[in-house]
N, C-alpha and C positions, 0 to 999 in steps of 0.2 A: 504494500500500500504506500502511495506517495502523496505528497502535498504539491499541488500545481497552481501557479498563478494564472489567473484568467485576464487576458489583455482586454482592457476597456474598448480600445479602438477597433478591435476585431469582433466585438460582441454586438449582435443585433438585438434590438429591443424585444423582439418576439422570442429570442432564445432564452430570455430570463425564465420563461415557463418550463424550461428543461431542468431547472434546479430547485432544490429546497433552499431558499435564501434565508440564512440566519444572521440577524443583525445583532452585534454585541456592543452597541453603544448604550448610553443611559436611556432611561424611559422617557425623559423629557425630550431628548434629541430625537428619539424614534417617533414619538407622537407628533413632533413638529414636522418631520419630513423623512420619509423612508421609501424604499423601492416597492413597487407593486408586488403583492403576495409574499412579502418578506415577513418573518416572524422575529420577535424580540426574544433573545436569550442572553442570560448574564454570563454564563461560563461553560466550561467543558462538560461538567456533569449534567447541566440542563440539556445539552445537545445529545449526550449519550442516553439520557432518560427518554427523550423524544423518540429516538430510533428504537428504543426498547418497547415503548408503549404501543406503537403501531408499526406495521411493516411499511417502510418507506420505499418507494420505487423510483426515487430521483436522487442523483448525486448531490452532495452538500456543497453549497457556496457560502462562504463566510465574508461578511462585509463589516467595516468599522469606519472611524473618522479618517484614518490616515494610512491604512493598510498594514501598519506595524502590528497592531493587536491581532488582527485577523490572520496575518501570516504566522505569528507566533502560536496562535491557537490551532491553526491547521497542522503545523508541525508537531504540536504536542498531542493532538487528539489521535493522530495515526499511530502513536505509540501506546495508546490506551487499549488494553486487552478487551475490556468490556465493549468498547466501540467496535473493535475489529470483529467481534463475534456477531454483531448485529448489522454491520454496514456491508451491503452487498456489492460495493463497487471498489475498483482499484485506486481511484483517485479522490482526494478531497481538494476542493478548489477554494482559493481566496482571491478577491478582486485586487488587481495590481495597483489600485489607486484608492483615494479616499472617496467616501460616498458623495461628498460635496462636489468633487470633480466629475463624478458620474452625472450629477444633475446639470453641471455646467455644459456637459457634452450631449445634452438632449434627453436624458432619461428622466421621465416625469416623476417629480416628488409627490408622494401621497401623504396627506396630513390627516391625523386622527383626532386632533384637538377640537372639541366642540366649544361653542361660544360660552356656555355656562359651566365648562369643565372646571373642576377644582385644581388649583395650582399644584404642581408636583413639588416634592421637596426641593428640587433644584431651583424652581422659580421662587420659592420662599427664601432660599439662600441668597439669591440675587437681590431680592427686595431688602432682606436684612442687611446685606453688605452695603447697598446704596444708602440705606438709612444711617448706618454707622458712619459712612464717609461724610454724609451731609452734617451729621451732628458734630463730628470732630472738626470739620472745616469751619463751621459757624461758631464754634466755641473757642477758636483761637485766631490770632492775627498772623501767625507764623506762615511764611511762604511755603507752598508745596512744590516739590520737585520730584517728578516720576522718573525712575531709572528705566530706560527703554532700550532693549536689545533687539527687538523685532520678533522675538519668539512668542509662542502662544501665551505664556504666563505674563510676560511684561505687556503684551498687547491687551490681555484681559484686564490687567490692573489699570492700564492707561485708559481703556475705553470706559471702564466703570467710573473713574474719576472725571472723565470728560462729560459723560452723561449726567453725573451729579452736578457738575458745574453749570451745564446748560439748563438743568431743571430749576436752578435758583433764580430769584428775581435779580434784575441787573444790578441793583444797589447792594446785593449780598455777595456778588462775585468780587474776586480780587485776582491779581496777576498770579498765574500758575504756570509752571514750566515742566518740560520733560527734557532729559538729556540723553542723547544717543551718541555712543562712541564710534568714531570713524577712524580706525587704525591706519587707514591708507593702504592696507593689504587685505581688506575684506575680499571674500570670494566675489568676483565681478558680478555674477548674476544676483547674489545677495545684496551687494552694494546698490545695484540698480533698483531692486525691489524696495529696499529700505528708503532710498531717496524718493521714490514714487509715493510711498506711504506717508513720509514726513511732509512732502509737498502738499499732499491731499489734505492732511489734517491741518496744517498751517493755513492753507487756503480757506478751508471752511471756517476756521476761527476768525480770520480777518474779515471775511464776507459777512459774518454774523455778529461781529463785535464781541466775540468771546475772548476774555483776557487770558489767552492760552498760547504757548509757543513751544515747539520742540527745537532745542538747540543742539547742533552737531559739534562735537569737540574732537580735535585731532592732536597728535603729538607735535611738538616743536621740531624744527630741523635737527637739533642735536639729539633728540630722542627718536627720530625716525628709524624705522626698521631697516630700510636699505642703506641709510647713512651709517648705521652701526655695523650691519653685516658686511656690506661691500666697501664702504668708506673706511671704517676703522678695523675691519677684519674680525669682528666678534663672531664666534662660532654660532651656528643656528641653535636656538634654545633647547635645553633639556629639562627634565623634571628637577634636577638639582641646580641648574643654572638658567632659571626662567627670567632672564633679564628683560624680556619683552613686555611682560604683564604690567609692571609699574610704569615703564616708559610710555607704552602705547595706550593704556587704558586708565590706570589709577591717577597718574599725575594730571592728565588733561581734564578728567572729571573733577578732581579735587580743586584745580585752579578755577574752573567754572563755578562750582558751588561756593568757593571762597568769595568770588565776585558778587554772587547773589546774596550771600549772608552779609557781606559788607554793605550792600545797598538796603537790605530789608531787615537786618538784625539777626534773624535765625531762620533755619529751614527745617522742614520735615521731608525726609527722603522716602518716597513711596517705592517699595520693592515688590516684585512679583514672586518672591520666594514662597514655596509651598512645602509643607512637611512631607506630603505624599510623593514628591518628585524623586527623592532619594533618601536613603538613611543618613547620609552625610549632611544633607540640607536640613533634615529633621533635627539632628543633633545641634547644628549651627543655630537654628531658630530657637530651640528650647534652652540653649545655654545663655542666650542674651538676657541681660538684666533689664526688666521692663519696669517703667514707672506706673503710676496709678492710671494713666491714660492708655496704657498698652504700648508705649513707645520705648525704644532702647537708644542709648547714647552711642553715636558713632565715634570711635576713638580717633580715627584718622581724619575725619572731616570736622573741623572746628565749628561750634555753634550749630550742630546738625543732629537731629534725632531721626530714627528710622521707624517705619511702620510697614507691616506686611498684611494688607487687607484680605488677601486670599490664602493666607497661611493654612487654613483648615480645609480648603477646597480640594476635591479629588481631581485627577486628570480628566475623567469623564465630565465632571461638572464644568471644568474650564472649556472643554470642547463643546459641550451643550450650549453654554452661554454664547460662545463665538458663532456657532452655527445657527442659533435661533434669534440672535439680536444683531441685525445689520447695523454696522457703524453709521454714525451721522455723516461722516465725510464720504466722498465719492468712491474711493477705492475700497472694495469689499474684501472679505477674507478668503476668496477663492484661491488666490495664489499662495496664501499662507498654508491652506490645506494641502495644496499641491506640493509645496516644499517639504512638508512632513511626510508625504507619500514617497517622494523620490529619494530620500536620504535617511540613513540611520544615524545613531549617535544621540547623545543627550542634548538638551537645550542649553545654549550658552547664556549664562546669567550676565547681568550688568555687573562687572567686577569692581568692587570698591575697596578690597584689601587683599593682601597676598595669601591669606589663609584659605581663600576660595580656590576651588580646583580650576585647572586650565580649561579653556574652551576648545582645546585641540580635538579635532575629529567631530565637532558639533556642526549642525546645519548652519549656524551663524558665526562660526569662528573664522580666523584668518586662514587663507588658503596656503600660506607658507608655514603653518605651524608644524614644528618637528618635536613638540613635547611628547606626542603620542607616537607609538611605533608605526602605525599606519592610519591614514585618514579615511576611515570607513565611510564617512559622510560624502566626501568627494567621490569615492569609488561608487557609492550608491547613485549619485547624480549621473556619473558616466554610464553605469549599467542601465539606467533608466532612459538613455538616449542622448544625453548631453555629452557627446564624444568630443566636442570642441574643448572640453575641460581636461582632456587627457594630457596635453603638453604641460599644463600647470601642475598636475599630479606628478608627472615625471620630474619636473624641476624641483618640486618639494622633496621628492625622494633623493634627488641628486645632492642637494645641500645637506640632507640628513646623513648620507653616507660620507660625504666629504669631510664633515666635522670630525670623524673618527680616524681620518688619515693623518698620521703623524708627519708624513712628508709634506703635507699641505699647511702645516702649522709651524709657527716660529718657536724657537727654544727659549724665548723670554716673553714674559707678560708685558702688557702695554706700559706698566709702571716700572719696568726694568728688572723685575725679579726673575731669576733663573728658574725654569720649570723643574730642573733636576733637584732644586732645593725645596720648592714649595709644592711640587706635584702638578699633575694635569698637563695641559698643552697651552701654548701661546696662541695669539691671534693668527688668522690666515695670513700667509705670506703675500707680498704685494702682487706677484705674478698670479697667484690663485684668485685674488680679489678681481684682477683684470679678467680672468677666465670666467668668474661667476657673472660679472656684468655682461660679458659677451654672450654667455649662455642665456641669461635672462632676456636680453634684447632679441635673441633668436627665438626664444619661446614666445615672446610678445608678438613677433612678426607672424609666426605660425598661428597663434591664437586669433590675431586680428584678421588674417586671411579667411578664417572660418566664422567671421561675424563677431569676434570678441572686441574688447576695448584695451586701452593702454594699461600696462601693468606697473609702469614707473613713469613719473612725470618729469618734465624738463627741469623743474625746480629741484627735484630729488637728484637728478643726474648732476646738476650744477653743484649741489651740496657735496656729493661724492667726489667730484673733481676738486673742490676746495680742500677736502680732507686729504686726497691723494697728493695734491700740490704741496701740502705742508710736510708730507712724509717721504714721498719717493718719486713722484711723477713730474717730469719737466716738459712733457710733450702734450699735455691736455688729452691724455689717452681716453678718458671717459667720454669727452665730447666727440672725439674721433670715432669711437665705437658706435655712438649714437648716430652719427652722420653716415656711417657705413650701411646702416639699415634704413636710411631715409629720414631720420629724426634730426631735429635741431639744425636744419640746413642753413639758416640765417645766423647761426651763432658764430661770432668771430673768435678765433682761437688766439689766446694770449701768447705773447712772445716767450720762447723757451727760457727757462730759468736755470739752465745748466751752469753751475758755478765752477770757477777755477778751470776754465777750458784749457789754460796753458799747461795743466798737468797732463792733459791728454795729447798735447802737441807731439810728444815723442812717438806716440803710437799711431797717431792719425794718418801719417803718411806711409805707414808700413802695413796697415790692415785695411780691408774694405769696410764699407759702411755697415754691412750686416754684422760683421765680427765686432765692430765697435759698439753697435747696439746691444749685442749679446753681453759684451763686457760690462756695459753700464748696468744692465739688468742684473747680472751676477753680483756686481758690487753692492747694489741696492739691497738684494736679498741677504748678502753677508751682513750688512749693517743692521737690517731688521732682525735677523736671526740672532745676532750677537747681543743686541739690547743696549739700553742706555748706559749701563755700567761697564760695558766692555768695548768702549770706543777705541782704546789703544790696540786691543786685540783685533778689532775690525779693521783698523787702518793697516796693520801688518798683513792681514789676509788679503786685503784689496791690492796692496803692493805686490803680493805674491801672484795674484791673478794677472795683473798687468805685465809683470816680468815673464810669467809663463807664456802669455799670448805673444809677447814680443820675441822671446827666444824661440818659440815654436815656429813663428813666421820666418825669423831670420834663418833658422836651420833649414827650413823648406826652401828658402831662396838660394842658400848655398848649394843644396843638392841639385836644384834646377840649373844653377850656373855650371 
């Protein structure tokens, strides 16, 4: 017996009658919209009991919000011996997309909610949460800031707050913000999605005079991922050296919140954290010290308290709310449902401190994240048909492998400490940094040829060049590499900064330009490898290289004579 996915695009509407369709979402979501002739079941045992109760003559098709739950259930149930004894078919099927995507593709949603129907527990929970939000908002003058990552939980929290704000009388409203982190290395398709959502929400707020705005924050050039990886030679991040998180996410968010608190006095940071999301998040939420209002102090963000309005919500309740409550702004949640269908991995939280786990491998994480061993989310998108992301995944794997190559790393840390004394490996050598940028630009060109967007901006390339010029590059190599692939054509190259050219005069007339170029590159790598505390040693080694080249050349000329 096997579990097989059923492709939505190849499925005809009439073919649904060939299956027993079991819907495993919440009752509220099912009553609000479901496929024709489908049946609501909560778990595996309910399905087994159904097949035991009466002889079924149709194969099983399981559907849910995002395909994740239905796929897992399909694979679990084929291992169930009780099910095997009563199921007369060789395959159990699950829909390869979320049910909302099925409705978007023309399958008719059937509603079972009557006008006078009693609210389900989920609807009561929504009402109770909105009342709690309204009460807390009106009882304080503190500015509210929603942490928004774009995932289902932060979207749920944001929409609840926005609905609450709209429901108030104009004089009761006050300026409210949301903050979204743009690390500048977001997965391109996620970056586009988030920008569309943010623009839609901000546009609705402006048109309707709602004092609400989503602010996007990004790292400064010195904290930029490419500037640190390619410019300074930092190895790609690991679990023990997660240098990216603070630079790309925490510092920009902290700076923005600091500006808000400076203007308004104090802030309440609204989080989409839920206990049911994972055991780690449950522990994290429960260990917070709450005051009498249910808020906890954020130790890294000054004058800021935190509040998680959906902490007690289940995953099904979040999905039920999002699927049954269309947002007030123009862009609905259909693409969000699709994103959860096409990729695996956990949701990426809005990170506010280093104790939180990495977003590596999540749907909304950075595409270059090497903290995880493999990016299952990216692989999921590729397997679902987005093959143009394959070059990005290959580049991510390339920098992950490269960081473990001792021949690609210097023998000294950037602060001059020898690695043989302190352990580990130094930064990437200069020639390796050049190779990484060359590989990145080639990846970008391939990606753009298949409908993708830029992976690195002109400003980031200039910042890399500035760093290289300080350390080893006299020929504007970063700009040259960009121009070789059609980028930065109008950029004027600065004059060469090669110092003490007279030192090379002795060899310049004895070797060709290629040999001279190789000599300069070798000398630079010697300097970088030797480190700041070994300049005398570096100088002697460089002299040896020059002498070796001259003597080899002279010896060759003698033989030719």
